[in-house]
TORMAR-912075 format. One record per residue (C-alpha): x, y, z; residue number from 1; residue in three letters. Coordinates in steps of 0.02 Angstrom, whole numbers, m for minus. Layout:
! residues N
> X|Y|Z|n|res
> X|Y|Z|NUM|ala;
...
! end
This chain:
! residues 586
> X|Y|Z|n|res
> m1852|m448|656|1|met;
> m1706|m528|575|2|arg;
> m1610|m356|579|3|gly;
> m1653|m363|753|4|leu;
> m1589|m512|801|5|thr;
> m1427|m475|697|6|phe;
> m1399|m334|794|7|val;
> m1433|m425|961|8|lys;
> m1304|m544|901|9|lys;
> m1165|m426|874|10|ile;
> m1191|m360|1046|11|ile;
> m1190|m517|1145|12|ser;
> m1023|m558|1044|13|ser;
> m884|m575|1175|14|pro;
> m786|m457|1045|15|asn;
> m914|m330|1051|16|phe;
> m852|m222|1191|17|leu;
> m653|m247|1151|18|pro;
> m682|m182|978|19|leu;
> m783|m47|1034|20|leu;
> m634|4|1136|21|ala;
> m520|m24|985|22|val;
> m638|87|875|23|phe;
> m639|216|1011|24|phe;
> m434|224|1036|25|phe;
> m425|233|837|26|ala;
> m557|365|842|27|trp;
> m450|467|965|28|leu;
> m291|442|848|29|ala;
> m400|495|688|30|ala;
> m502|629|783|31|lys;
> m409|787|698|32|pro;
> m462|717|531|33|leu;
> m651|732|549|34|phe;
> m655|925|540|35|gly;
> m683|1021|383|36|thr;
> m536|1060|293|37|gly;
> m365|972|244|38|tyr;
> m184|978|302|39|phe;
> m8|997|229|40|asn;
> 92|824|199|41|met;
> 240|767|115|42|his;
> 154|657|m21|43|asp;
> 15|785|m58|44|asp;
> m46|686|m203|45|leu;
> m202|593|m125|46|gln;
> m334|697|m198|47|met;
> m251|694|m382|48|met;
> m218|502|m386|49|arg;
> m407|488|m322|50|gln;
> m457|601|m465|51|leu;
> m360|507|m590|52|glu;
> m440|326|m523|53|met;
> m609|416|m547|54|glu;
> m570|466|m730|55|lys;
> m528|295|m775|56|cys;
> m683|218|m706|57|phe;
> m786|355|m796|58|ala;
> m695|306|m951|59|asp;
> m709|116|m926|60|leu;
> m520|105|m914|61|gln;
> m511|m46|m788|62|ile;
> m401|m90|m725|63|pro;
> m329|94|m733|64|cys;
> m154|117|m788|65|arg;
> m122|274|m882|66|trp;
> m191|441|m802|67|val;
> m215|574|m910|68|pro;
> m175|730|m806|69|asp;
> m8|687|m730|70|met;
> 159|707|m811|71|gly;
> 129|888|m841|72|tyr;
> m37|833|m931|73|gly;
> 73|730|m1058|74|phe;
> m2|576|m975|75|gly;
> 84|448|m863|76|tyr;
> 85|262|m818|77|pro;
> 48|287|m643|78|leu;
> m69|137|m590|79|phe;
> 31|18|m702|80|asn;
> 169|32|m565|81|phe;
> 84|128|m408|82|tyr;
> m25|8|m289|83|pro;
> m210|41|m315|84|pro;
> m289|m23|m176|85|leu;
> m336|127|m64|86|pro;
> m394|240|m225|87|tyr;
> m504|90|m280|88|leu;
> m591|90|m95|89|val;
> m587|274|m110|90|gly;
> m715|258|m257|91|gln;
> m834|187|m136|92|ile;
> m826|350|m40|93|phe;
> m845|439|m206|94|arg;
> m1010|359|m249|95|ile;
> m1071|394|m73|96|leu;
> m1049|569|m117|97|gly;
> m890|623|m20|98|tyr;
> m791|759|m96|99|ser;
> m608|724|m148|100|phe;
> m544|807|19|101|val;
> m657|704|120|102|asp;
> m614|546|38|103|thr;
> m438|554|55|104|ala;
> m463|599|248|105|lys;
> m584|439|265|106|ala;
> m457|333|188|107|leu;
> m338|390|313|108|phe;
> m464|359|448|109|ile;
> m492|201|390|110|thr;
> m304|161|393|111|ala;
> m315|197|585|112|phe;
> m473|86|603|113|met;
> m431|m49|517|114|ala;
> m249|m82|578|115|ser;
> m323|m72|755|116|gly;
> m448|m206|722|117|val;
> m326|m327|629|118|thr;
> m185|m309|779|119|met;
> m327|m341|889|120|tyr;
> m371|m510|805|121|phe;
> m195|m553|790|122|leu;
> m154|m516|974|123|ala;
> m301|m591|1045|124|lys;
> m276|m759|972|125|arg;
> m116|m764|1088|126|phe;
> m161|m660|1232|127|phe;
> m342|m657|1250|128|gly;
> m465|m495|1226|129|arg;
> m376|m382|1343|130|leu;
> m201|m420|1279|131|gly;
> m271|m405|1105|132|gly;
> m341|m215|1137|133|val;
> m163|m172|1214|134|leu;
> m82|m226|1073|135|ser;
> m200|m131|954|136|ser;
> m193|34|1054|137|val;
> 5|26|1049|138|phe;
> 0|m13|863|139|tyr;
> m128|127|826|140|val;
> m27|246|928|141|trp;
> 136|222|885|142|ala;
> 237|376|843|143|pro;
> 283|317|665|144|tyr;
> 92|285|638|145|his;
> 65|476|660|146|ala;
> 231|506|553|147|val;
> 144|400|412|148|asp;
> m18|494|416|149|ile;
> m4|661|481|150|tyr;
> 174|708|420|151|val;
> 217|601|276|152|arg;
> 37|564|213|153|gly;
> 93|401|153|154|ala;
> m76|328|104|155|met;
> m11|162|45|156|asn;
> 113|137|182|157|glu;
> m33|156|304|158|ala;
> m135|34|214|159|trp;
> 3|m79|216|160|gly;
> m3|m75|416|161|leu;
> m175|m138|403|162|ile;
> m131|m306|311|163|trp;
> 28|m364|424|164|phe;
> m71|m428|567|165|pro;
> m198|m518|462|166|leu;
> m72|m617|359|167|ile;
> 18|m660|532|168|leu;
> m146|m718|601|169|leu;
> m203|m824|453|170|phe;
> m44|m910|428|171|ser;
> m29|m959|600|172|tyr;
> m219|m1023|599|173|asn;
> m178|m1132|443|174|leu;
> m11|m1190|516|175|ile;
> m91|m1229|690|176|ala;
> m225|m1332|607|177|asn;
> m208|m1508|644|178|lys;
> m369|m1561|536|179|asp;
> m301|m1510|362|180|leu;
> m324|m1633|210|181|pro;
> m188|m1707|137|182|ile;
> m168|m1624|m49|183|leu;
> m238|m1767|m180|184|lys;
> m300|m1748|m340|185|phe;
> m488|m1754|m283|186|thr;
> m618|m1625|m305|187|lys;
> m657|m1644|m113|188|tyr;
> m464|m1618|m62|189|ser;
> m421|m1471|m186|190|ile;
> m572|m1373|m140|191|val;
> m547|m1392|44|192|lys;
> m370|m1336|38|193|asn;
> m411|m1193|m81|194|leu;
> m555|m1147|63|195|ile;
> m426|m1148|201|196|leu;
> m299|m1029|110|197|gly;
> m434|m895|64|198|ile;
> m410|m781|215|199|pro;
> m229|m786|194|200|leu;
> m235|m761|2|201|ala;
> m339|m621|12|202|leu;
> m246|m530|145|203|ser;
> m77|m559|42|204|trp;
> m176|m481|m113|205|ala;
> m224|m347|m17|206|ala;
> m45|m298|31|207|leu;
> 25|m330|m136|208|leu;
> m104|m208|m210|209|thr;
> m71|m87|m67|210|ser;
> 121|m58|m59|211|his;
> 267|m142|m163|212|asn;
> 401|m86|m50|213|leu;
> 312|m154|104|214|met;
> 314|m334|24|215|val;
> 486|m328|13|216|ile;
> 514|m273|191|217|ile;
> 385|m392|256|218|phe;
> 414|m552|167|219|thr;
> 578|m612|271|220|pro;
> 490|m583|433|221|phe;
> 338|m687|367|222|phe;
> 461|m817|320|223|ala;
> 539|m823|498|224|met;
> 357|m816|570|225|trp;
> 307|m973|462|226|cys;
> 468|m1070|492|227|val;
> 447|m1057|681|228|ala;
> 271|m1116|680|229|trp;
> 298|m1258|561|230|leu;
> 448|m1320|677|231|leu;
> 331|m1299|828|232|tyr;
> 190|m1398|763|233|tyr;
> 281|m1509|637|234|lys;
> 126|m1523|532|235|asn;
> 202|m1529|366|236|trp;
> 19|m1562|290|237|lys;
> m5|m1365|296|238|val;
> 127|m1340|158|239|leu;
> 13|m1373|3|240|pro;
> m129|m1247|72|241|pro;
> 19|m1127|122|242|leu;
> 83|m1130|m50|243|ile;
> m84|m1128|m131|244|ile;
> m125|m965|m49|245|ser;
> 35|m889|m75|246|gly;
> m10|m926|m260|247|leu;
> m182|m884|m263|248|trp;
> m130|m718|m186|249|ser;
> m25|m673|m320|250|phe;
> m159|m726|m464|251|cys;
> m287|m630|m369|252|leu;
> m149|m463|m392|253|ala;
> m75|m525|m557|254|ala;
> m162|m381|m650|255|phe;
> m55|m271|m547|256|phe;
> 101|m386|m510|257|thr;
> 151|m440|m677|258|leu;
> 161|m276|m759|259|pro;
> 276|m206|m607|260|val;
> 383|m353|m612|261|phe;
> 405|m371|m805|262|phe;
> 371|m200|m874|263|glu;
> 487|m89|m741|264|lys;
> 630|m83|m881|265|asn;
> 513|29|m986|266|val;
> 532|169|m853|267|val;
> 657|252|m777|268|gln;
> 675|155|m615|269|thr;
> 859|221|m584|270|asp;
> 775|400|m514|271|ser;
> 709|290|m383|272|leu;
> 865|238|m296|273|val;
> 976|409|m331|274|lys;
> 1008|591|m261|275|gly;
> 882|609|m135|276|tyr;
> 820|434|m144|277|tyr;
> 986|350|m103|278|glu;
> 961|237|40|279|phe;
> 1138|302|116|280|thr;
> 1056|463|154|281|ala;
> 918|395|267|282|his;
> 977|299|397|283|phe;
> 930|353|579|284|pro;
> 1034|340|728|285|ser;
> 1006|244|880|286|ile;
> 970|406|982|287|gly;
> 851|454|847|288|gln;
> 766|289|862|289|leu;
> 753|240|1041|290|leu;
> 796|409|1138|291|ile;
> 748|562|1058|292|ser;
> 564|634|1076|293|arg;
> 591|762|932|294|phe;
> 453|796|818|295|trp;
> 430|899|662|296|gly;
> 350|897|502|297|phe;
> 506|931|385|298|gly;
> 598|811|278|299|pro;
> 722|666|308|300|ser;
> 891|735|255|301|val;
> 1079|680|245|302|trp;
> 1151|655|421|303|gly;
> 1075|687|596|304|leu;
> 975|841|552|305|asn;
> 813|772|492|306|asp;
> 657|883|516|307|glu;
> 540|729|550|308|met;
> 537|598|684|309|ser;
> 599|423|684|310|phe;
> 561|370|863|311|gln;
> 500|203|907|312|val;
> 417|267|1071|313|gly;
> 504|221|1238|314|trp;
> 352|122|1306|315|phe;
> 349|13|1134|316|his;
> 532|m41|1147|317|trp;
> 558|m39|1328|318|ile;
> 409|m143|1389|319|leu;
> 441|m297|1278|320|pro;
> 631|m302|1368|321|leu;
> 527|m361|1534|322|phe;
> 463|m507|1437|323|leu;
> 619|m597|1398|324|ile;
> 709|m630|1562|325|pro;
> 530|m679|1630|326|phe;
> 517|m799|1488|327|phe;
> 687|m880|1540|328|ala;
> 630|m915|1714|329|leu;
> 475|m987|1643|330|leu;
> 588|m1101|1540|331|leu;
> 691|m1150|1690|332|leu;
> 537|m1203|1798|333|arg;
> 443|m1272|1659|334|lys;
> 543|m1313|1511|335|arg;
> 427|m1302|1398|336|lys;
> 399|m1153|1268|337|val;
> 216|m1108|1252|338|thr;
> 126|m1027|1100|339|val;
> 130|m856|1170|340|pro;
> 321|m876|1212|341|met;
> 347|m920|1039|342|leu;
> 228|m791|964|343|ala;
> 323|m652|1067|344|val;
> 497|m714|1038|345|ser;
> 480|m709|842|346|val;
> 408|m535|838|347|leu;
> 513|m473|965|348|phe;
> 654|m535|863|349|ala;
> 566|m445|711|350|thr;
> 584|m280|811|351|gly;
> 757|m297|843|352|trp;
> 812|m361|673|353|ile;
> 697|m210|587|354|ala;
> 792|m89|702|355|leu;
> 966|m158|644|356|phe;
> 891|m136|461|357|met;
> 853|47|497|358|ala;
> 1024|81|571|359|his;
> 1187|112|466|360|pro;
> 1273|m47|539|361|lys;
> 1158|m130|410|362|ser;
> 1233|m41|262|363|thr;
> 1335|m192|192|364|pro;
> 1170|m292|188|365|ile;
> 1088|m157|79|366|trp;
> 1230|m146|m29|367|glu;
> 1221|m338|m69|368|his;
> 1038|m356|m100|369|ile;
> 1013|m220|m236|370|lys;
> 811|m251|m207|371|ala;
> 824|m169|m34|372|leu;
> 890|m5|m108|373|gln;
> 721|26|m200|374|phe;
> 659|38|m12|375|ile;
> 745|210|m32|376|gln;
> 730|240|157|377|phe;
> 794|129|289|378|pro;
> 678|211|425|379|trp;
> 542|117|332|380|arg;
> 586|m20|426|381|tyr;
> 492|67|573|382|leu;
> 343|m27|510|383|thr;
> 411|m192|572|384|met;
> 479|m115|728|385|ile;
> 305|m48|774|386|ile;
> 214|m212|717|387|leu;
> 335|m337|820|388|gly;
> 344|m222|980|389|phe;
> 153|m184|989|390|ser;
> 115|m365|968|391|phe;
> 232|m400|1115|392|cys;
> 154|m278|1233|393|val;
> m6|m373|1240|394|gly;
> 86|m530|1311|395|ala;
> 92|m414|1484|396|ile;
> m92|m444|1511|397|met;
> m67|m633|1492|398|thr;
> 56|m640|1637|399|tyr;
> 6|m501|1751|400|leu;
> m92|m574|1911|401|pro;
> m275|m557|1893|402|lys;
> m306|m438|2029|403|phe;
> m197|m297|1960|404|ile;
> m230|m338|1757|405|arg;
> m360|m214|1736|406|tyr;
> m267|m82|1825|407|ile;
> m112|m140|1738|408|gly;
> m209|m105|1566|409|phe;
> m274|61|1609|410|ile;
> m100|124|1656|411|val;
> m17|58|1505|412|leu;
> m152|129|1387|413|val;
> m141|290|1483|414|val;
> 48|298|1457|415|ala;
> 35|261|1267|416|ala;
> m87|391|1234|417|leu;
> 2|517|1345|418|ala;
> 167|476|1261|419|tyr;
> 113|512|1090|420|ser;
> m44|631|1110|421|trp;
> 48|782|1038|422|asn;
> 103|690|885|423|phe;
> m64|638|821|424|phe;
> m97|804|758|425|leu;
> m87|897|581|426|pro;
> 49|1034|560|427|gln;
> m13|1189|650|428|his;
> m117|1086|757|429|gly;
> m280|1082|656|430|lys;
> m344|1066|470|431|leu;
> m338|1218|348|432|gly;
> m474|1272|236|433|pro;
> m481|1179|68|434|leu;
> m605|1129|m62|435|thr;
> m596|1016|m212|436|asp;
> m600|1163|m329|437|gln;
> m460|1251|m251|438|glu;
> m358|1081|m255|439|lys;
> m391|1059|m443|440|phe;
> m355|1230|m494|441|thr;
> m225|1352|m527|442|gly;
> m52|1324|m457|443|ala;
> m103|1199|m341|444|ala;
> m157|1099|m502|445|trp;
> 5|1132|m602|446|glu;
> 105|1059|m449|447|leu;
> 10|910|m431|448|gln;
> 35|874|m626|449|gln;
> 209|892|m615|450|thr;
> 245|817|m423|451|ala;
> 335|637|m434|452|gly;
> 349|653|m624|453|ile;
> 520|552|m615|454|tyr;
> 446|408|m522|455|asp;
> 380|320|m667|456|tyr;
> 441|425|m824|457|leu;
> 451|326|m972|458|pro;
> 620|288|m1028|459|asn;
> 608|356|m1195|460|thr;
> 620|531|m1121|461|ala;
> 781|617|m1087|462|glu;
> 703|718|m974|463|met;
> 538|770|m887|464|ala;
> 422|891|m988|465|pro;
> 473|1055|m932|466|gln;
> 311|1148|m974|467|gly;
> 125|1100|m970|468|pro;
> 43|1009|m1122|469|arg;
> m53|1132|m1226|470|arg;
> m122|1043|m1372|471|glu;
> m172|855|m1405|472|ile;
> m62|870|m1573|473|ala;
> 20|1012|m1665|474|glu;
> 93|1018|m1835|475|val;
> 288|998|m1832|476|ile;
> 335|1002|m2010|477|glu;
> 223|1031|m2173|478|gly;
> 78|1129|m2215|479|asp;
> m86|1111|m2130|480|gly;
> m168|1088|m1968|481|his;
> m262|985|m1838|482|val;
> m427|1017|m1760|483|his;
> m584|931|m1674|484|ser;
> m462|853|m1534|485|gly;
> m545|735|m1396|486|lys;
> m471|646|m1263|487|gln;
> m506|523|m1129|488|gly;
> m392|437|m998|489|thr;
> m309|308|m1128|490|asn;
> m360|376|m1285|491|trp;
> m385|535|m1398|492|phe;
> m436|577|m1558|493|thr;
> m414|723|m1691|494|phe;
> m442|775|m1875|495|val;
> m272|811|m1966|496|ala;
> m273|909|m2125|497|his;
> m127|902|m2233|498|asn;
> m140|1020|m2377|499|glu;
> 35|1000|m2440|500|gly;
> 99|881|m2562|501|glu;
> 235|798|m2456|502|thr;
> 193|714|m2290|503|glu;
> 155|809|m2136|504|met;
> 241|781|m1963|505|thr;
> 136|794|m1811|506|ile;
> 197|792|m1635|507|arg;
> 60|704|m1522|508|val;
> 47|771|m1334|509|gly;
> 80|609|m1255|510|gln;
> 227|526|m1173|511|leu;
> 272|368|m1281|512|ala;
> 250|195|m1195|513|phe;
> 225|30|m1253|514|pro;
> 70|m10|m1343|515|asn;
> 15|163|m1398|516|trp;
> m77|110|m1562|517|lys;
> m120|253|m1673|518|val;
> m241|243|m1831|519|thr;
> m271|353|m1970|520|leu;
> m457|321|m2045|521|asp;
> m447|143|m1946|522|gly;
> m289|94|m2021|523|lys;
> m142|69|m1912|524|glu;
> 25|191|m1937|525|ile;
> 183|189|m1863|526|pro;
> 236|326|m1717|527|thr;
> 417|363|m1691|528|phe;
> 534|477|m1593|529|ile;
> 659|584|m1672|530|pro;
> 817|616|m1600|531|asp;
> 773|795|m1568|532|thr;
> 631|746|m1442|533|glu;
> 679|756|m1273|534|lys;
> 529|735|m1169|535|trp;
> 494|582|m1241|536|gly;
> 332|625|m1353|537|arg;
> 292|519|m1510|538|phe;
> 252|573|m1688|539|tyr;
> 163|514|m1835|540|ile;
> 165|559|m2011|541|lys;
> 29|580|m2134|542|ile;
> 4|606|m2320|543|pro;
> m91|733|m2410|544|lys;
> m289|734|m2365|545|gly;
> m396|755|m2215|546|glu;
> m405|610|m2090|547|tyr;
> m478|551|m1929|548|gln;
> m326|508|m1810|549|ile;
> m358|400|m1656|550|lys;
> m241|324|m1531|551|ala;
> m285|201|m1395|552|gln;
> m159|137|m1259|553|leu;
> m190|m58|m1280|554|glu;
> m138|m191|m1162|555|asp;
> 48|m275|m1193|556|thr;
> 41|m460|m1185|557|pro;
> 103|m452|m1016|558|val;
> m47|m334|m946|559|arg;
> m161|m440|m1036|560|ser;
> m102|m605|m959|561|ile;
> m104|m517|m791|562|gly;
> m288|m456|m812|563|asn;
> m331|m642|m873|564|gly;
> m248|m704|m730|565|ile;
> m339|m599|m615|566|thr;
> m519|m632|m693|567|val;
> m496|m826|m683|568|ile;
> m432|m809|m498|569|ala;
> m579|m715|m449|570|trp;
> m686|m838|m522|571|val;
> m608|m981|m445|572|val;
> m630|m881|m273|573|phe;
> m808|m863|m312|574|ala;
> m838|m1045|m355|575|ala;
> m737|m1103|m198|576|val;
> m839|m995|m89|577|leu;
> m1009|m1072|m177|578|thr;
> m942|m1238|m162|579|ala;
> m898|m1214|23|580|ser;
> m1072|m1137|69|581|tyr;
> m1163|m1292|m18|582|lys;
> m1065|m1408|86|583|lys;
> m1116|m1317|249|584|lys;
> m1299|m1316|180|585|ser;
> m1302|m1490|159|586|ser;
! end
């Protein structure tokens, strides 16, 4: 009976039908992914990353930092720097019995669905349910959304699109709340401020663990949004919970964010901003952004001969233009800025500022702010463009006369779908046959082992490994041999037998990285890298005799502190939720 009551409550909710529409239009966008097989994409490492995450879980390396199969099999600090959230969620699909092929597709489908839902709730807050659905449709069906998933296969960026609307919504709700408690050093006030900051903290933590670069892109626009509402409501009491939520989000994600920030000097980050990845090579033109309807599945290249699309979408940027003169007329008549007007104005400005940042005219800004150069591709600002303009389109439902509102809604939805319909397809229009076994064997496996090898190559290596690893360890100097090798994700063992009278030198088939600890019969021994070693593998010396060698990648102080902060933050989160529940019950 309780289950039936719950279902009836959901169906009777005023959001039920609008959300049903949102899911339907998101399903249309994701429909090709529901078939069997897989599709070509630029970043074809989604299944490989999921496999490595699963191996970490099975090996109890939590959080996962070092993956054993990448870096040509020599190991790689992938998840010490690469955001893990989509692949953590992917483990849920794996537990449910999904193949790796279907798990990757399920994560892309989730990105479509969830981004539609979050945009619906943001736009609904300002324009009502009909406006919320319209903004959601434009957000999901923006051409760049298709580029992200069907062309680039940019899992983490597609997941970043989920959290932008939620962060804007929860920060607005916080700032617009006039009943905030003044933060005092009392149990009640601190707990209430923590409770108020929960949704915003969780949303920011999700973004921090979904895509590092999206944080750089999004933060200035988030600050602009917050400042606008602080000035509008003059609700300065909001600052404590706003600051608390920011600190809390950082703490929730500290296991990842602290190593990213403090250990970036141990990997070769220069390769992320040079050569193909130099930002100056990837500025789209105004024509490519606003006029062209070109569609392709190739790469972004120097000049205007790109083989992928950077279009905003005609309806996405033209429709919001009609709102500005309309708002000007309203201001002349009523001389009052309304909440929807300010929201549209801020996100309209967001869209055009982001468009400027994607254009070559913004080059001096990129040159002056070095952190921007790690974004690599200025066209990544399309994420902010489609966020801002898709939101603005929903406002049309607020200002259309009631007698044509639903007709206008249908016309605009049909226009958005008709414009982008042929973009939301994989290359060749359909999925191709592929199984997990085919992806993880032969040439396909070797390609995944080497792909992206320079992204986070430890700086102890002069060059990336030029061949696959064959052995866990091998004798380089001396009379002896190694045998009985075993390996996990971040550990390995073997038996070394030195039959000579002098020390035997062993080369270990792992890339050196801070805090590899090697023990000889339980006693720690030093590692070293000789000048002749170009690939960054580490070496050990052992005396005469037979010994059990064990190596383990242990956490550095930064990683340990990050892990500890995250554990404490989630314990506090559970305690705050419990306190909130008890207060409601009493």
